[in-house]
C-alpha positions in Angstrom: 103.6 72.1 137.0 106.3 71.8 134.7 104.2 69.7 132.3 101.1 72.1 131.4 103.5 75.0 131.5 105.7 73.5 129.1 102.4 72.4 126.9 101.4 76.8 127.1 105.1 77.2 126.0 105.2 74.9 123.2 101.5 75.5 122.1 102.2 79.3 121.5 105.4 78.6 119.9 103.4 76.2 117.2 100.8 78.3 116.5 102.4 81.6 116.5 105.4 80.4 114.5 102.8 78.8 112.4 100.9 82.0 111.6 104.0 84.3 111.4 105.2 82.2 108.7 101.7 81.7 107.0 101.6 85.7 106.9 104.8 86.0 105.8 104.2 84.4 102.9 101.4 86.5 102.0 103.1 89.1 102.9 105.4 88.4 100.4 103.1 86.8 97.8 99.9 89.3 97.9 100.1 93.1 97.5 98.1 93.2 100.9 101.5 93.1 102.9 100.4 96.0 105.6 98.0 94.1 106.9 100.2 90.7 106.9 102.9 92.8 108.6 100.8 94.4 111.3 99.6 91.0 112.2 103.3 89.2 112.4 104.3 92.2 114.7 100.9 91.0 117.1 102.1 87.4 116.7 105.8 88.2 117.6 104.5 90.2 120.4 102.1 87.6 121.8 105.2 84.7 121.3 107.2 86.8 123.6 104.3 87.3 126.2 104.0 83.7 126.2 107.7 83.0 126.5 108.3 85.4 129.4 105.0 84.6 131.0 105.3 80.9 131.3 108.7 81.5 132.9 106.5 83.7 135.6 104.6 79.9 137.0 106.4 78.0 139.8 106.0 75.2 141.7 107.0 77.5 145.1 106.5 80.8 146.3 110.6 81.8 145.1 110.7 84.3 142.0 112.6 82.7 139.2 116.0 84.1 137.8 115.6 87.1 136.0 112.1 87.3 137.3 112.4 91.1 137.0 113.6 91.0 133.2 110.5 88.7 132.8 108.1 90.9 134.3 109.4 94.0 132.1 109.3 91.9 129.0 105.6 90.8 129.7 104.7 94.1 130.3 106.2 95.5 127.1 105.0 92.5 125.2 101.4 92.9 126.3 101.6 96.9 125.8 102.8 96.2 122.3 99.8 93.6 121.7 97.1 96.2 122.8 98.4 98.4 120.6 98.7 96.3 117.5 95.0 95.2 118.3 93.6 98.3 118.2 95.5 99.1 114.6 94.9 96.0 113.0 90.9 96.0 113.6 90.5 99.8 113.2 92.5 98.9 109.8 90.6 95.8 109.2 87.2 97.1 110.1 87.5 100.8 108.7 86.2 102.0 112.6 88.1 105.4 111.5 89.7 105.9 114.9 92.9 107.0 113.5 93.5 109.5 115.8 92.8 107.2 118.5 95.5 104.7 117.3 98.3 107.4 117.1 97.5 108.8 120.0 98.2 105.0 121.5 101.4 104.7 119.9 102.4 108.5 121.0 101.9 107.2 124.6 104.0 103.4 124.1 106.4 104.3 121.9 108.7 105.9 125.3 107.0 102.7 127.3 110.4 100.5 126.6 112.5 103.1 128.0 110.3 103.8 131.2 110.2 100.3 132.2 114.4 100.2 131.9 114.4 103.3 134.2 111.8 101.1 137.2 108.9 103.4 136.2 106.8 100.7 135.2 107.6 97.6 137.5 109.4 97.4 140.7 111.0 94.2 141.9 108.7 93.5 144.9 106.8 90.3 143.9 103.6 88.4 144.9 102.9 84.6 144.5 99.4 83.7 143.2 98.2 80.2 143.9 97.3 78.4 140.6 93.7 76.5 140.5 96.1 74.0 138.7 98.8 73.9 141.5 101.6 75.8 141.9 102.3 80.0 142.1 102.2 82.8 139.5 104.9 85.1 140.3 103.2 88.4 140.0 105.1 91.7 140.1 103.9 94.7 140.8 103.3 98.2 139.0 104.2 101.8 140.0 101.1 103.9 139.6 102.5 104.6 136.3 102.2 101.3 135.3 98.7 100.7 137.0 97.8 103.7 134.9 99.4 102.2 131.6 97.7 98.7 132.7 94.2 100.6 132.6 94.9 102.4 129.3 95.9 99.3 127.4 92.5 97.3 128.8 90.3 100.1 128.4 91.9 100.1 124.6 91.8 96.7 124.3 88.2 96.5 124.9 87.2 100.1 123.7 88.1 99.0 120.2 85.9 95.9 120.3 83.3 98.0 121.7 83.5 100.2 118.9 83.3 97.8 116.3 80.4 95.6 117.8 78.4 99.2 118.1 78.7 99.3 114.2 77.9 95.7 113.8 75.1 96.5 111.2 77.5 98.6 109.0 80.0 95.3 109.0 80.0 92.1 105.7 79.9 89.1 106.8 83.4 88.6 107.3 83.7 91.4 109.7 80.6 90.0 111.5 82.1 86.5 111.9 85.8 88.4 112.6 83.6 90.1 115.6 82.0 86.9 116.6 85.3 85.1 117.1 86.5 87.8 119.3 83.6 87.7 121.1 85.8 84.5 122.9 88.2 86.3 124.6 85.4 88.2 126.8 84.7 85.9 129.6 88.6 85.3 129.2 89.0 88.9 129.9 86.5 88.9 132.8 88.5 86.0 134.1 91.8 88.0 134.4 89.9 90.8 136.1 88.5 88.8 138.5 91.8 86.8 139.2 93.6 90.2 139.4 91.2 91.7 141.9 91.9 88.4 144.3 88.2 87.4 143.7 89.6 83.7 142.2 92.5 81.8 142.0 95.0 82.6 139.2 94.4 81.5 135.6 96.6 81.9 133.1 94.0 83.4 130.9 96.0 85.7 128.6 97.7 83.3 126.8 94.3 81.4 125.9 93.1 85.4 125.3 95.7 85.8 122.8 95.4 82.4 121.1 92.1 83.4 120.3 92.6 86.9 119.1 95.4 85.8 116.6 93.3 83.2 115.4 90.3 84.9 114.4 92.6 87.9 113.1 94.4 85.5 110.5 91.0 84.1 109.9 89.6 87.3 108.7 93.2 88.1 106.6 92.6 84.6 105.0 88.9 85.0 104.2 90.0 88.3 103.0 92.5 87.1 100.6 90.3 84.1 99.5 87.3 86.8 98.8 90.4 89.3 96.8 91.4 85.8 94.8 87.9 85.4 93.7 87.2 88.7 92.3 90.5 88.9 90.9 89.7 85.8 89.1 86.3 87.0 87.9 88.4 90.0 86.9 90.9 88.2 84.9 87.9 86.6 83.2 86.5 90.1 82.0 89.9 91.0 81.4 90.6 88.3 78.9 87.1 88.5 77.3 87.7 92.5 77.1 91.2 91.6 75.2 89.7 88.6 73.2 86.9 91.6 72.2 89.8 93.9 71.1 92.0 91.5 69.4 88.6 90.8 67.3 88.1 94.4 66.4 91.8 94.6 65.5 91.7 91.6 63.6 88.6 92.8 61.7 89.8 96.2 61.1 93.3 94.9 59.6 91.5 92.7 57.1 89.7 95.6 56.2 92.5 97.7 55.5 94.1 94.6 53.6 91.0 93.6 51.8 90.7 96.9 50.2 94.2 96.2 48.6 93.8 93.1 47.4 90.5 93.9 45.7 92.2 96.8 44.1 95.1 94.7 42.8 92.9 91.7 41.6 90.7 94.4 39.6 93.8 95.7 38.0 94.5 91.9 37.2 91.3 91.3 35.6 91.1 94.5 33.9 94.4 93.4 31.9 93.0 90.2 31.1 89.2 91.9 30.1 91.3 94.4 28.0 93.4 91.6 26.4 90.2 89.9 25.5 88.1 92.7 24.3 91.2 93.7 21.4 91.7 90.2 20.6 87.9 89.5 19.5 87.7 93.1 17.9 91.0 92.2 15.9 89.5 88.9 15.2 86.3 90.1 13.9 88.1 92.7 11.5 90.9 90.5 10.4 90.1 86.9 9.5 94.3 86.4 9.2 94.7 87.3 12.8 97.5 85.2 15.0 95.8 85.5 18.2 98.6 83.5 20.1 100.4 86.5 21.7 97.4 87.8 23.0 96.5 84.0 24.8 99.8 84.5 25.9 99.5 87.7 27.5 96.4 86.6 29.0 98.0 83.6 30.4 100.9 85.6 32.1 98.2 88.0 33.5 96.2 84.9 34.9 99.5 83.4 36.4 100.2 86.6 38.3 97.3 86.7 39.9 97.6 83.1 40.6 101.1 83.9 42.3 99.7 87.1 43.9 97.2 84.9 45.4 99.5 82.1 46.6 101.5 84.1 47.8 98.9 85.7 50.2 97.6 82.4 51.3 101.8 81.5 52.4 101.7 84.7 54.5 98.5 83.6 56.2 99.5 79.8 57.0 100.8 78.9 60.5 103.9 76.9 60.6 105.8 76.6 64.0 109.5 75.9 62.3 111.1 79.2 60.0 111.8 78.4 56.5 114.7 80.1 55.5 115.0 81.2 52.1 116.9 83.8 49.7 114.0 86.9 49.7 114.3 89.9 47.7 113.3 92.4 50.5 112.6 95.1 47.8 109.8 93.1 46.2 108.1 92.2 49.8 108.3 95.9 50.3 106.4 96.4 47.0 103.7 93.9 47.8 103.0 95.4 50.8 102.4 98.6 49.3 99.8 97.2 47.1 98.1 95.4 50.3 98.3 98.5 52.6 95.8 100.3 50.3 97.8 103.6 50.9 97.2 105.0 47.5 93.3 104.3 47.8 93.1 106.8 51.0 92.0 110.2 50.7 94.4 112.0 51.0 96.6 109.0 50.0 100.1 107.9 52.2 102.7 108.0 49.8 105.3 105.3 50.3 109.0 105.1 48.9 110.5 102.0 48.3 114.7 102.9 49.0 115.5 99.0 49.3 117.9 98.1 46.4 116.3 95.6 44.0 119.4 93.7 43.9 119.3 93.2 47.8 118.8 89.3 48.6 118.9 87.7 52.7 118.2 84.7 53.6 114.5 84.9 55.7 111.2 83.7 56.0 109.7 85.4 53.6 106.0 84.7 55.3 107.2 86.2 58.5 109.2 89.1 56.7 105.8 90.0 54.6 104.3 90.1 58.4 106.8 92.3 59.8 106.5 94.9 57.0 102.5 94.7 56.5 102.3 95.4 60.0 104.5 98.0 60.6 103.0 100.0 57.4 99.6 99.4 58.5 100.4 100.7 62.1 101.9 103.7 60.6 99.3 104.6 57.9 96.6 104.3 61.2 98.9 106.4 62.8 98.7 109.0 60.2 95.0 108.6 59.7 94.1 111.9 61.1 97.9 113.4 60.4 97.5 116.9 59.0 101.0 116.8 57.8 102.9 115.2 55.9 102.1 111.3 55.2 105.1 109.3 54.0 106.5 106.2 54.9 109.9 105.0 53.7 111.8 101.9 53.3 115.4 101.5 53.6 118.4 99.6 53.7 121.7 100.5 55.6 124.8 99.0 54.6 126.3 96.5 56.8 128.9 93.4 56.3 127.6 91.5 58.7 123.9 91.8 59.3 121.1 93.0 57.0 119.5 95.9 58.1 116.4 97.1 57.5 114.3 100.5 58.1 111.1 101.4 58.1 110.1 105.0 58.9 106.9 107.4 58.6 106.3 111.2 59.0 103.7 110.8 61.1 102.8 112.1 64.6 105.7 110.1 66.4 105.0 108.9 70.0 105.7 110.1 73.8 108.6 108.2 75.5 106.3 106.4 77.8 104.7 105.0 74.7 107.6 104.3 72.4 109.8 102.9 76.0 107.0 99.9 76.0 105.9 99.4 72.6 106.1 96.2 72.1 104.7 95.0 75.3 101.0 93.6 74.8 98.0 95.7 74.2 100.5 98.9 74.1 99.7 100.5 70.7 100.0 103.9 69.0 96.5 103.7 67.4 93.4 105.1 69.1 91.2 101.9 69.6 93.9 99.5 68.5 95.3 96.5 70.8 98.5 96.2 69.8 98.3 92.7 68.5 100.0 94.0 64.9 103.2 95.1 67.2 103.2 91.7 68.7 103.4 90.1 65.3 106.2 92.3 64.4 108.5 91.3 67.5 107.3 87.9 66.7 108.6 87.9 63.3 111.8 89.5 64.6 112.7 86.7 67.3 111.3 84.1 64.9 114.7 85.5 62.7 116.7 85.8 66.1 117.2 89.6 65.6 116.3 92.3 67.3 114.2 96.2 66.8 114.6 99.4 68.1 112.3 102.3 67.7 113.4 105.9 67.2 110.5 108.6 67.5 109.5 112.1 68.8 105.9 113.3 69.4 105.7 115.3 66.0 108.5 113.9 64.1 107.5 110.4 62.9 108.5 106.9 64.0 111.4 105.1 62.8 111.7 100.9 63.1 115.5 99.9 62.9 115.0 95.8 62.2 118.2 94.1 62.4 118.5 90.6 61.1 121.9 88.4 61.8 122.1 87.2 58.1 124.8 89.1 56.2 123.2 90.8 53.0 123.9 89.4 49.5 124.3 91.8 46.4 123.4 90.8 43.3 125.3 92.5 40.3 122.3 94.3 38.6 122.5 97.8 36.3 122.4 100.8 38.7 119.4 102.1 37.3 117.7 99.5 38.8 118.8 99.8 42.1 116.5 101.5 43.5 112.5 101.7 43.1 110.5 104.3 43.9 106.6 103.8 44.8 
């Protein structure tokens, strides 16, 4: 007698304990927390029922100590098992019996109080012989307790019947759940025969709860597995869409920069061509003409074009480490002005460079160029359809220990919800943009271990304050050369 009752208890404790821990982790890790928490509550009630139920198995007809408390606990645990089963099956299968579920909760919540008042179970016991040997000590119910028992049995089997009536509407996972739950039908039938004294007592309710718990757990696990597969597919589609956005952004940025490059190279070659034409004309008219000065000018123009292309190559070269050198921010701003093509737009965007020419700082020229270029292009594209003033300003804020550079525009600005999350991936102020330019800006700042702040209001432009930890260096330069206006 003792061995098989203890086996039931340990099996119940092991099964429910494992499932409770399993679904607690699922509730913590997944977003499908409500169903997992409902199932955990159901499993906890099943565990309580098994514990008190085993206490009612006795080798003799004598009731165990605390038999009345066990009987009350058993009744309350089985009642909440029935209500939670209805709630779970209604939620999982979408049965639409929310009113029934709420009504069942309404009549169940005062049940513990009724039981403590003695309105559900009375301390009169009937020893029922068990087929496996020994006795099951069954407490008698009051008339109200019989009504409650009938209500929960009806609810337990009624929701199962409603689910089967809608068999054709269910997906394969739901049908699998109903197929597994069908195993409880013979167990409930056997329990009813036992209750009416037609057969000797069998411990069917424990087995019934095992079946229900495993079926519901498998259904939730299968659903999470399906959701995981759908999430993985959605993630792949999102990655593909994101790569397409990145490619479109890259092509848009390349087109913008290429227009500026072509314009600058055209100026270089126009200069070379003009010098060559004038030199040829002078040489034809004057046999004593000294062409050395013209060739020197042509050489200087080609050297400028060569250096210009080398700077572009350095800016696009990927390097793992930051190479800190002494750079001139005003010169970088001037090159970015040419590359951005702001003056080629219709109407053009005015760029004002107020950074002193004698300012020096230690920085990676390539990353600093990326920072200026991407912020400038972002401002230009934000002002593409802007009807107000179209101006971008580069400024330097004096500070003894840090180099602070400011890039601001007079464009449409941005709302707080965009401003506060501006440097997160895929956040952008540009229509159709992907935010990659701003991610490159953040990378350039982080490479220098600096910080960047954004100040903006709708309709009042945007101001980026870039703070670098290296102190500024000022060379002695005539005052008339300190400021270069674009």
